[in-house]
C-alpha positions in Angstrom: 0.0 0.0 0.0 2.8 2.4 0.8 4.4 2.0 -2.6 1.1 2.7 -4.3 0.6 5.8 -2.2 4.2 6.9 -2.7 3.8 6.4 -6.5 0.6 8.6 -6.3 2.5 11.3 -4.5 5.3 11.3 -7.0 2.8 11.4 -9.8 1.0 14.4 -8.2 4.4 16.2 -7.9 5.3 15.5 -11.5 1.9 16.8 -12.7 2.3 20.0 -10.8 5.8 20.5 -12.1 4.8 19.9 -15.7 1.7 22.1 -15.4 3.9 25.2 -15.2 2.6 26.3 -11.8 4.7 29.3 -11.0 6.8 29.5 -7.8 5.9 32.6 -5.9 7.1 33.8 -2.6 4.5 33.2 0.1 3.7 35.4 3.0 3.4 32.7 5.6 1.0 34.6 7.8 -1.4 34.7 4.9 -0.7 31.1 3.9 -3.9 29.5 5.3 -4.1 26.0 6.6 -1.6 23.3 5.5 -2.0 19.5 5.9 1.1 17.4 6.3 1.3 14.7 3.6 4.7 13.1 4.1 7.7 13.2 6.4 10.9 12.1 4.5 8.6 10.7 1.8 6.8 8.5 4.2 3.0 8.8 4.6 1.5 9.5 8.0 0.6 6.7 10.3 -2.9 5.2 9.7 -5.6 7.9 9.2 -3.8 10.5 11.4 -3.9 14.1 10.4 -1.4 16.9 11.1 -2.0 20.5 10.2 0.0 23.7 10.2 -1.4 27.2 10.3 0.6 30.4 10.0 -1.4 33.1 11.9 -0.5 36.7 12.5 3.1 37.5 11.8 5.3 35.4 13.9 2.6 33.0 15.2 1.9 29.4 14.1 -0.3 26.6 15.3 -2.2 23.5 14.3 -3.0 19.9 15.2 -0.1 17.5 15.6 -2.0 14.2 15.4 -3.0 14.0 19.0 -2.6 17.4 20.5 -3.0 21.0 19.4 0.1 23.1 19.4 1.3 26.7 19.0 4.6 28.5 18.5 6.5 31.4 17.1 8.6 31.8 14.0 10.6 34.2 11.8 11.1 33.9 8.1 12.9 35.6 5.2 13.8 34.7 1.6 13.1 30.9 2.0 14.8 30.6 5.5 12.6 29.9 8.5 13.4 29.9 12.2 10.8 28.3 14.4 11.6 29.7 17.8 9.4 27.6 20.0 6.6 25.0 19.6 4.6 23.8 22.5 1.6 21.5 22.8 -1.5 23.4 24.1 -3.4 20.2 25.0 -2.4 17.0 26.7 -4.5 14.2 25.2 -3.8 10.5 25.5 -3.6 8.7 22.1 -2.2 5.7 20.2 1.5 5.4 21.1 2.4 5.3 17.3 0.5 8.6 16.7 2.1 10.2 19.8 5.6 9.1 18.5 4.8 10.6 15.1 3.6 13.8 16.8 6.8 14.1 18.7 8.8 13.6 15.6 6.8 16.2 13.7 7.1 18.8 16.4 10.9 18.2 16.7 11.4 18.5 12.9 9.2 21.7 12.8 11.2 23.3 15.6 14.4 22.4 13.7 13.1 23.7 10.4 15.6 26.0 8.5 14.0 26.5 5.1 10.8 26.4 3.2 9.6 26.5 -0.3 6.0 27.1 -1.5 4.9 26.2 -5.0 1.3 26.1 -6.1 -0.6 24.4 -3.2 2.5 22.6 -1.8 4.8 23.7 1.0 8.1 22.0 1.6 10.0 22.4 4.8 13.5 21.0 5.6 15.2 20.7 9.0 18.8 21.4 9.8 19.3 17.6 9.9 17.9 17.3 6.4 14.5 15.8 7.3 11.8 16.9 4.9 8.1 17.6 5.3 5.6 18.0 2.5 2.3 19.9 3.2 -0.7 20.4 0.9 -2.8 23.6 1.2 -6.3 22.9 2.6 -8.8 24.4 0.2 -11.8 26.1 1.8 
């Protein structure tokens, strides 16, 4: 199943690249809601969902799979510095989802650059870990 989903993800990326969708700088605070699709090209565990929202300048938040979180960030010219990310709830959940949540929050806090193209947002950590988000259409 994972190889089929990975193939679908690669096909989607190829279609977007071929479609000529322009790369434009994004003002993160106006970026709406993003849903995490992969971490290092791996799909999320089960039917879990992770979101990221850039609020007013310097504020971010979302749902990490088990708990809500919030934090602060700075960005400029493709570089991002996430200053602090803290869970704002303390729910119990499946240990695998909690482990995924902790990994996500660690990578987010360690993010050093981002790239937005069309409805995709890519972030990369200092350690080289990659996350791919898709914009949530409203």
